[in-house]
Steps between C-alpha positions, in 0.01 A plus 500: 500500500634825388253709710683451839467778733835607651490573859688805637607569847494850642689584812381818690675680781283484811488712799399353837482639843351425846224727619462622855223246564739220401347413165733515195407716187650418154464686168663507143556860430521436121143354511275797638257364749658158534537487870399246770560411864542191725551416859848362408757624252451173304131536499526853363742403229273201391206728484705741293603221262124411448412863451772556249401191308140629466621848418725389207223259365262782483750734328545213238123430463465892446789524242691740718881490532663337797721738688864406510813629654840495326675173582855371485569142376563391868311692762565490879230673691543577863134548555197274478374433150192354340524286183197452288489245208231537242 
C-alpha cells in the first residue's frame, strides 16, 4: 500500500510548577491555552500529554499548522517536555 500515513513526533517544552496549595500546574507555552494541573508532578505532566495530543489532533483536523520551535539534530532539554505523535 502506498497510502501509508507517516507518523511524526512533536516535542514541546513544558513549564511545570508547584502551586501554594500543593497542586502542580503544567503548560506548553507554544500551544496557547494548553494547560493542566495535577496533585503530583507526574499527574500534571500526564494530563498535559493528553491535552497536547488532543490540541494537535484538532489543529490537524482543522487544517491549521502545528507550531514548531527551531531544533538541533540532537537536543538536550533541561526542562520537562511533552512529545506528541500523530
